N, C-alpha and C positions, 0 to 999 in steps of 0.2 A: 822755098818751092811752094807754089800755090796749092799743090795737091796735099800738102801737109797741114794746111790751114782749115779751120772749121769755126762756124759761129754757133754750133749746137750748144744750147744752154747747159745740158747735162754734162758735157765734156768740160766746159768752163767751170761749172760748180764743183765737179769732182777734183779738179786740180787745186782750186781755191781751198777746198776742205782738207786736202792732204798737206798742202804747204803750210809752213809756219812763218815765213819771212817774205815780205814784199819789198819792192823798191819803188819809191815815189819820185818821179821826175817832173820838174817844172822850171819856169823861168823866174829868176829873182833879178829884176832889172835887166841888165845886159848879160847876166851870168846864168848858165844852166846848172841846176843842182839836182843830184840824185841822192836820196837818203833811204837807208834800210829801216823798216819798221815792222813791228808785230801787228797783226790784224785779226779781225773776226768777221766772218761772212754771215749776215743774218738778213733773211728776207730780201736777197738781191741788193744788199747794201754792205759795203765794207766799213767797219768801224776801226779807226786808228786813234791812238792816244799818246800823250807825252806831256812834257812840262809846258806851262804857258809861254816860256821863253823860247821854245822850239820854233825856229824861223820857218822851216818847211811847213809845219803844221799851221802856223799863223797864216802863211800865204794860201795854203790849201783851204783853210776854213774861211778865208775872205773871198773865195770864189775864183782864185787863179786857176785857169785850166791846167790839168795835170794828166800825166800818164802813169799808171800803176801796173807793175809787172810782177808775176810770180813764176819761178822756174823750178822744175824738178829734174834733176840729172839722173838718168837711169843707166847709162853705160857709155863706155868708150868704144868706138867703132874703128878697128884697125884694118885697113885695106891693104891689098898687095902693092898699090901705088900710093905715093905720098899725097897725090892730088885728091884721092877719094876718102881719106880719113875723115871721120865725123864723130858725132855724139848722138846717142839716143836721149831724148828729152821730152818733157811735156811742159808747155809754157802758156801763160795767159797774158794778154796785153789789153788793158782797159783805158778808155779815155773818158774824161768827164770833168765835172766841177763839184767840189766838196762844199760842205757847210758846217760851221761850228755847231755843236750840240750844247744847248744852254739848259734844257729841262733836266732837273736833278734826277727824276725817275728814269729818263732815257739814258743819262750818263751812268747811273747805277746798273741798268740792264746791260749797257755796253761793257762795263767792267766785268760783269758776270760772264758775258759771252766771250770776252777775251781770255778769261781764266779757263773756261770750258774748252776753248779751242786749243789752248796750251796743253791741258791735261784734263780729260773728262773726270768730273767729280771734284775738281779742285775748288770750285766756287763754294761747295758745301763745307769744305774744311777751313778755308781761309777766313779771317775776320773781314767783314764788309768794310768798305771805305767809309770814313766819317764824313759828315757834311763839309767839314773843312778840307779834307783830303779830296773830295769831289771838286770843290771850288779850285783846288790847286792842280787839277788835272784838266788839260785841254783835250777834249774829245771831238773828233771830226768824222762826219759820215760822208761816204763817197758812193753815190748810187751807181749800180752797174747798169749803165744805159747803153754804152757802145763799147765793143771790144771783140776779141776773137782769141781762139786757142791755136797753137801749132804743136804738132806731135810728130816725132820721128821714132820709128821702131825698126827692128830687123838688122840684118847684117850689112856689110859693105857693098857698094854698087860698083864693082870693078869692071873695067873694060874687058870684052871677050878675049882680046889678045893677051891679057895679063893673067887669065885663069890658070894657065899652065906653069906660072912662075912658082918656084919652090920657096915661097915666102908665106909665113903664117899669117892668116887673116881670120878675123872673127870679132866677137864682142866681149869686152870685159865688163860684166854687170857691176853696177854701183848702187848702193842703197844707204840711207841714213840709218845707223844702228845706235840704239840707246843702251847705255850701261846701267847698272844698278845705282839707284840714288844714293848719294853720299850725305849722311846727316850732318847738319850744322852743329858745331860744338856748342855745348851749353843747353841742349834740349832737356826739358824736365824728364826725370826718370820715368820710364813707362810710356813715353810718347809713342804711339803706334806708328809704324811706317805704312803709308797707304799703298794699295796695290799698284797704282800708277808709278810709284817710286821704286817699288820692289822689281817690277817688270813692266816697263813702259810699253804700252800696246803698239802694235804695228799700225802705222798711219795710212797704209795702202788702202784707199777707199774702193779700189777695184774689186776686192774680194775678201778682205780680212774682217773677221767679226770684231776685231779690236779697233776698228776705225773710229776716229773721233766723232762724237755725237754732235749733230747740227744743233746749235742753240735755237731755242724757241722764239716765237714772235716777240717783237719789241713792243713796249707800251705805246 
């Protein structure tokens, strides 16, 4: 529905900041391919990474036009009629052309941004990638040039004649909930558990003080 769509940058950015997983869709010859990927949003650019053998990244980095989507599912909307059942969601759809990142400094900054998007503070704890590891990682940047967001909120939109039906209607809220981090066997004695593993912060950028920190400018 057109009224659910918006091109407001602030709405698009908030969804990208809260999400963790995007889907990249493009054409590989005569075949359409959609692949899930982690990402980081820095200065209106999405950074994606993976192995050099990753076919989707290779196509994206070579300039193949692509569509990137991020969706946050907020609730199941149960109506009185089967026809009006729906979901509450926030989604972003971006269109554009990516480019491979070759500069080692930018690749390192992208790696830092990806860790910070995953868990704020993680880049300060983890060992930085070595030059060999950076060379073994394919990083692609995807400028946010064209796209829109779509948002659905609220309850069911039942027909007036159905409002008197004795059928439960309403919204079942959904949210992504993190458990306490499970330590890897073999950690050296005394290794501290970071706060983000003890109690992973709420990623809801709409009002939580625990929202993920936006990575800083790239070099």
